[in-house]
ROZA-506821 format. One line per 4 residues: number of its first residue (from 1); for each residue z, y, x of N, C-alpha, C. Coordinates in nm, 3 decimals. Atoms other than C-alpha are relative to their C-alpha. Layout:
N
NUM	Z:Y:X:Z:Y:X:Z:Y:X; ...
***
This chain:
174
1	0.100:0.065:-0.082:-0.832:-0.759:0.808:-0.096:0.107:0.052; 0.101:-0.086:-0.061:-1.047:-0.567:1.051:-0.119:-0.087:0.036; 0.125:0.068:-0.033:-1.405:-0.684:1.072:-0.095:0.105:0.055; 0.083:-0.103:-0.064:-1.625:-0.495:1.314:-0.107:-0.061:0.087
5	0.107:0.025:-0.096:-1.956:-0.521:1.490:-0.042:0.140:0.047; 0.024:-0.135:-0.052:-1.986:-0.215:1.713:-0.096:-0.007:0.118; 0.100:-0.008:-0.107:-2.286:-0.131:1.930:-0.001:0.145:0.049; -0.001:-0.135:-0.059:-2.276:0.165:2.169:-0.064:-0.005:0.138
9	0.056:-0.015:-0.135:-2.490:0.266:2.465:0.099:0.082:0.081; -0.103:-0.061:-0.084:-2.254:0.354:2.747:-0.056:0.025:0.140; 0.036:-0.026:-0.139:-2.287:0.500:3.094:0.116:-0.046:0.088; -0.102:0.052:-0.090:-2.097:0.308:3.361:-0.037:0.026:0.144
13	0.025:-0.021:-0.143:-2.080:0.303:3.738:-0.129:-0.067:0.045; 0.124:0.071:-0.034:-2.377:0.064:3.744:-0.119:0.052:-0.081; 0.107:-0.056:0.083:-2.582:0.280:3.503:0.028:-0.022:-0.148; -0.010:0.015:0.145:-2.649:0.251:3.130:0.019:-0.149:-0.035
17	-0.016:0.136:0.052:-2.521:-0.059:2.951:0.025:0.006:-0.150; -0.021:0.006:0.145:-2.495:-0.171:2.589:0.129:-0.077:-0.027; -0.124:0.063:0.045:-2.147:-0.241:2.457:-0.029:-0.057:-0.138; 0.030:0.069:0.127:-2.190:-0.496:2.177:0.118:-0.092:-0.028
21	-0.126:0.068:0.023:-1.860:-0.616:2.031:0.012:-0.044:-0.145; -0.033:0.051:0.132:-1.770:-0.835:1.735:0.150:-0.029:-0.003; -0.144:0.021:0.014:-1.407:-0.835:1.616:0.032:-0.049:-0.141; -0.060:0.043:0.127:-1.226:-1.022:1.340:0.150:-0.007:0.026
25	-0.144:-0.007:-0.026:-0.858:-0.928:1.337:0.075:-0.010:-0.133; -0.079:0.013:0.123:-0.633:-1.062:1.060:0.113:0.102:-0.005; -0.108:-0.096:0.018:-0.375:-0.825:0.917:0.129:-0.055:0.062; -0.127:0.037:-0.059:-0.044:-0.828:1.104:-0.008:-0.062:0.138
29	0.017:0.063:-0.131:-0.188:-0.966:1.427:-0.002:0.103:0.111; 0.003:-0.081:-0.121:-0.141:-0.822:1.773:-0.115:-0.054:0.086; 0.116:0.038:-0.080:-0.461:-0.825:1.978:-0.002:0.083:0.127; 0.009:-0.069:-0.127:-0.503:-0.736:2.343:-0.144:-0.005:0.049
33	0.131:-0.006:-0.066:-0.829:-0.620:2.499:0.025:0.011:0.149; -0.014:-0.012:-0.144:-0.858:-0.676:2.870:-0.136:-0.019:0.065; 0.124:0.008:-0.075:-1.131:-0.646:3.125:0.003:0.102:0.111; 0.003:-0.093:-0.114:-1.235:-0.450:3.430:-0.011:0.146:-0.046
37	0.012:-0.143:0.026:-1.219:-0.073:3.446:-0.146:0.034:-0.028; 0.135:-0.041:0.035:-1.522:0.081:3.279:-0.075:-0.097:-0.090; 0.066:0.100:0.084:-1.595:-0.221:3.058:-0.016:0.044:-0.145; 0.013:-0.050:0.138:-1.548:-0.023:2.733:0.122:-0.022:-0.087
41	-0.120:0.026:0.081:-1.194:-0.110:2.622:0.044:0.125:-0.077; -0.040:-0.124:0.066:-1.098:0.252:2.548:-0.104:0.042:-0.102; 0.107:-0.036:0.095:-1.435:0.309:2.380:0.011:-0.081:-0.128; -0.020:0.083:0.120:-1.367:0.018:2.144:0.111:0.059:-0.086
45	-0.111:-0.061:0.074:-1.034:0.178:2.047:-0.043:0.132:-0.064; 0.047:-0.129:0.053:-1.201:0.518:2.004:-0.094:-0.021:-0.120; 0.088:0.028:0.114:-1.466:0.365:1.774:0.080:-0.047:-0.120; -0.084:0.045:0.112:-1.203:0.186:1.564:0.077:0.115:-0.063
49	-0.079:-0.114:0.052:-1.003:0.509:1.532:-0.087:0.104:-0.069; 0.089:-0.100:0.059:-1.310:0.711:1.431:-0.024:0.119:0.090; 0.019:-0.111:-0.093:-1.297:0.941:1.733:-0.138:-0.003:0.067; 0.133:0.014:-0.058:-1.631:0.807:1.859:-0.078:-0.098:-0.089
53	0.074:0.093:0.086:-1.889:0.662:1.620:-0.084:-0.097:0.082; 0.094:0.092:-0.064:-2.078:0.349:1.721:-0.143:0.049:-0.021; 0.141:-0.030:0.023:-2.454:0.381:1.759:-0.054:-0.082:-0.116; 0.045:0.089:0.105:-2.499:0.091:1.521:0.112:-0.100:-0.030
57	-0.096:0.102:0.036:-2.305:-0.184:1.346:0.078:0.036:-0.123; -0.085:-0.025:0.117:-2.020:-0.174:1.098:0.147:-0.019:0.038; -0.144:0.018:-0.011:-1.645:-0.139:1.075:0.053:-0.004:-0.143; -0.057:0.015:0.134:-1.464:-0.267:0.767:0.147:-0.038:0.016
61	-0.144:0.026:-0.004:-1.088:-0.263:0.712:0.048:-0.028:-0.141; -0.050:0.043:0.131:-0.936:-0.454:0.421:-0.100:0.027:-0.112; 0.104:-0.014:0.101:-1.266:-0.444:0.234:-0.059:0.139:-0.015; 0.052:-0.136:0.007:-1.327:-0.071:0.288:-0.086:0.028:0.123
65	0.090:-0.030:-0.110:-1.623:0.037:0.497:0.041:0.131:0.066; -0.033:-0.120:-0.078:-1.522:0.282:0.772:-0.122:0.053:0.073; 0.124:-0.039:-0.067:-1.861:0.284:0.941:-0.108:-0.100:-0.038; 0.116:0.085:0.028:-2.202:0.152:0.843:-0.120:0.063:0.067
69	0.114:-0.052:-0.075:-2.488:0.201:1.087:-0.127:0.005:-0.081; 0.121:0.003:0.082:-2.750:0.116:0.825:-0.007:0.122:-0.092; -0.002:-0.115:0.091:-2.645:0.380:0.572:0.049:0.127:0.067; -0.054:-0.114:-0.078:-2.498:0.609:0.842:0.125:0.060:-0.065
73	-0.125:-0.049:0.058:-2.172:0.636:0.645:0.111:-0.015:0.104; -0.105:-0.005:-0.102:-1.863:0.722:0.850:0.122:0.069:-0.060; -0.125:-0.061:0.045:-1.505:0.781:0.737:0.063:0.066:0.123; -0.057:-0.068:-0.117:-1.352:1.045:0.970:0.138:-0.055:0.037
77	-0.125:0.055:-0.052:-1.052:0.956:1.183:0.122:0.045:-0.080; -0.117:-0.051:0.072:-0.812:1.176:0.984:0.025:-0.074:-0.132; -0.015:0.073:0.126:-0.871:0.955:0.676:0.019:-0.150:0.020; -0.008:0.143:-0.028:-0.826:0.618:0.848:0.143:-0.054:0.009
81	-0.140:0.043:-0.014:-0.443:0.604:0.876:0.018:-0.090:0.123; -0.010:0.069:-0.129:-0.469:0.495:1.239:0.075:0.091:0.096; -0.068:-0.074:-0.107:-0.232:0.602:1.515:-0.054:-0.052:0.133; 0.059:0.033:-0.129:-0.364:0.609:1.871:0.088:0.058:0.109
85	-0.074:-0.046:-0.117:-0.150:0.628:2.184:-0.099:-0.002:0.116; 0.100:-0.015:-0.106:-0.383:0.760:2.455:0.060:-0.030:0.137; -0.044:0.024:-0.138:-0.366:0.673:2.824:0.075:0.120:0.057; -0.063:-0.120:-0.055:-0.272:1.034:2.901:0.109:0.056:-0.092
89	-0.109:-0.027:0.094:-0.019:1.043:2.611:-0.029:0.114:-0.099; 0.041:-0.109:0.090:-0.165:1.369:2.462:0.118:0.064:-0.074; -0.115:-0.068:0.060:0.178:1.524:2.398:-0.024:0.150:-0.004; 0.011:-0.144:0.009:0.203:1.885:2.289:0.098:0.063:0.099
93	-0.088:-0.049:-0.105:0.340:2.068:2.595:0.099:0.108:-0.045; -0.087:-0.109:0.047:0.492:2.357:2.397:0.108:-0.049:-0.097; -0.098:0.056:0.093:0.698:2.122:2.175:0.098:-0.090:0.074; -0.099:0.093:-0.055:1.016:1.931:2.251:-0.035:-0.142:-0.040
97	0.018:0.141:0.036:1.038:1.554:2.228:0.014:-0.016:-0.152; -0.022:0.010:0.145:1.181:1.584:1.874:-0.114:0.064:-0.078; 0.109:-0.069:0.071:0.913:1.833:1.767:-0.130:-0.079:0.009; 0.119:0.085:-0.013:0.636:1.607:1.903:0.004:-0.115:-0.101
101	-0.012:0.113:0.093:0.769:1.318:1.696:-0.011:0.048:-0.145; 0.002:-0.051:0.137:0.828:1.523:1.379:-0.138:0.052:-0.041; 0.133:-0.052:0.030:0.480:1.679:1.403:-0.088:-0.108:-0.063; 0.086:0.109:0.047:0.324:1.339:1.334:0.041:-0.056:-0.136
105	-0.051:0.057:0.125:0.533:1.262:1.026:-0.072:0.059:-0.121; 0.059:-0.052:0.124:0.380:1.290:0.680:0.086:0.113:-0.060; -0.096:-0.106:0.034:0.692:1.496:0.600:0.115:-0.012:0.098; -0.103:0.000:-0.105:0.967:1.597:0.841:0.124:-0.076:-0.047
109	-0.115:0.083:0.031:1.243:1.337:0.840:0.080:-0.019:0.129; -0.079:0.002:-0.124:1.503:1.401:1.112:0.072:-0.133:0.018; -0.069:0.128:-0.011:1.686:1.077:1.032:-0.095:-0.106:0.057; 0.098:0.096:-0.052:1.373:0.871:1.088:-0.036:0.033:0.145
113	0.030:-0.041:-0.137:1.296:1.073:1.402:0.111:-0.045:0.095; -0.113:0.045:-0.081:1.645:0.994:1.535:-0.007:-0.152:0.022; 0.014:0.145:-0.013:1.586:0.623:1.465:-0.111:-0.035:0.101; 0.108:0.024:-0.096:1.258:0.638:1.658:0.044:0.034:0.142
117	-0.053:-0.036:-0.133:1.431:0.816:1.947:0.094:-0.109:0.052; -0.085:0.113:-0.040:1.690:0.536:1.951:-0.086:-0.119:0.041; 0.091:0.114:-0.024:1.410:0.278:1.938:-0.061:0.007:0.140; 0.064:-0.016:-0.132:1.246:0.420:2.253:0.099:0.048:0.106
121	-0.108:-0.034:-0.093:1.582:0.506:2.416:-0.017:0.139:0.062; 0.018:-0.137:-0.048:1.523:0.883:2.440:0.085:0.102:-0.077; -0.079:-0.089:0.085:1.789:1.029:2.210:0.057:0.119:0.078; -0.060:-0.107:-0.080:1.948:1.232:2.492:-0.103:0.102:0.046
125	0.105:-0.091:-0.049:1.613:1.394:2.575:-0.077:0.068:-0.114; 0.073:-0.051:0.115:1.516:1.511:2.225:-0.033:0.149:0.007; 0.023:-0.145:-0.008:1.537:1.883:2.315:-0.082:0.040:0.123; 0.073:-0.025:-0.125:1.332:1.848:2.637:-0.150:0.007:-0.028
129	0.146:-0.008:0.011:0.965:1.946:2.674:-0.065:-0.102:0.092; 0.064:0.111:-0.072:0.716:1.686:2.802:-0.015:0.017:0.151; 0.023:-0.017:-0.144:0.655:1.842:3.146:0.124:-0.033:0.083; -0.123:0.033:-0.070:1.018:1.769:3.236:0.033:-0.150:-0.005
133	-0.023:0.144:0.015:0.988:1.398:3.151:-0.079:-0.079:0.104; 0.075:0.091:-0.087:0.882:1.110:3.373:-0.119:-0.055:-0.080; 0.115:0.061:0.067:0.556:0.928:3.295:0.042:-0.103:-0.102; -0.048:0.101:0.093:0.745:0.642:3.135:0.066:0.060:-0.123
137	-0.063:-0.068:0.114:0.948:0.880:2.918:-0.107:0.062:-0.090; 0.110:-0.057:0.079:0.629:1.060:2.809:-0.070:-0.108:-0.081; 0.067:0.111:0.068:0.473:0.726:2.723:0.082:-0.045:-0.122; -0.085:0.041:0.112:0.771:0.637:2.503:0.001:0.105:-0.111
141	0.012:-0.106:0.102:0.752:0.976:2.325:-0.131:-0.019:-0.076; 0.130:0.019:0.065:0.384:0.911:2.257:0.004:-0.120:-0.096; -0.014:0.116:0.088:0.470:0.568:2.112:0.082:0.035:-0.124; -0.083:-0.040:0.114:0.747:0.713:1.892:-0.078:0.092:-0.094
145	0.080:-0.090:0.083:0.510:0.987:1.772:-0.103:-0.079:-0.080; 0.098:0.083:0.072:0.247:0.727:1.682:0.067:-0.077:-0.113; -0.071:0.075:0.104:0.502:0.519:1.490:0.048:0.092:-0.112; -0.045:-0.096:0.101:0.623:0.833:1.310:-0.106:0.024:-0.108
149	0.109:-0.018:0.098:0.284:0.850:1.137:0.002:-0.109:-0.107; -0.002:0.117:0.088:0.360:0.517:0.967:-0.143:-0.049:-0.025; 0.141:0.038:0.014:0.004:0.401:1.037:-0.017:-0.143:-0.049; 0.036:0.138:0.036:-0.165:0.094:0.895:-0.047:-0.074:0.124
153	0.049:0.059:-0.125:-0.321:0.035:1.238:0.052:0.084:0.116; -0.051:-0.067:-0.120:-0.164:0.119:1.574:-0.084:-0.045:0.119; 0.082:0.028:-0.117:-0.398:0.142:1.873:0.070:0.056:0.123; -0.072:-0.039:-0.121:-0.239:0.154:2.218:-0.093:-0.020:0.119
157	0.086:0.007:-0.118:-0.444:0.234:2.528:0.087:-0.001:0.125; -0.087:0.022:-0.115:-0.256:0.095:2.829:0.142:0.050:-0.029; -0.126:-0.054:0.050:0.075:0.143:2.645:0.121:-0.018:0.091; -0.117:0.026:-0.083:0.306:0.010:2.915:-0.023:0.032:0.147
161	0.039:-0.019:-0.140:0.132:0.123:3.233:0.095:0.090:0.079; -0.087:-0.093:-0.073:0.382:0.399:3.321:0.146:-0.044:0.000; -0.138:0.046:0.011:0.692:0.187:3.264:0.035:-0.094:0.115; -0.044:0.095:-0.102:0.898:0.002:3.523:0.012:-0.139:-0.064
165	0.003:0.139:0.046:0.926:-0.377:3.497:0.101:-0.027:-0.111; -0.104:0.028:0.100:1.256:-0.391:3.304:-0.030:0.069:-0.133; 0.032:-0.074:0.121:1.154:-0.122:3.056:-0.124:-0.057:-0.068; 0.121:0.062:0.055:0.811:-0.283:3.012:0.036:-0.126:-0.078
169	-0.042:0.122:0.070:0.975:-0.615:2.921:0.071:0.034:-0.130; -0.074:-0.040:0.120:1.209:-0.441:2.675:-0.092:0.054:-0.109; 0.092:-0.059:0.096:0.929:-0.243:2.509:-0.094:-0.106:-0.058; 0.083:0.109:0.051:0.710:-0.555:2.479:0.077:-0.078:-0.106
173	-0.082:0.073:0.096:0.996:-0.730:2.303:0.014:0.079:-0.131; -0.014:-0.084:0.120:1.051:-0.436:2.064:-0.131:0.004:-0.075
***
């Protein structure tokens, strides 16, 4: 269960605004955030992941406090067991597809990496570097890398935006 009340002063196209969000997400549930560009959707994900602390509020996951604005306690992102697929994919350009996926694993497991490559339909491109991939292929590598971490929470920022209609439908189903 994720229980969060996050408050953050943000700068938008209309000036300064206060993002004030309350979330209650039961374990195992898929939740979608939607709204206009600049509304704070990515910032909410960044606060949940620990990459950006809220100004005030609290974040609690399964009874463990990740952030408390009153006591100013904050568990860093590396200790949260959260995987985040960024809008820009954040792939390592000097690594191949396989190396990008294996980098995220707690321990290198080529069999599991092959299964993830099958899952995202990129097995034939495992030796290719990201700059040679299409946007949709890069997005699928980023998803496989996030899943390779075996996270408790998976945050996806516009996870299907670079995919064509048929692939988007298939990935949503998976």
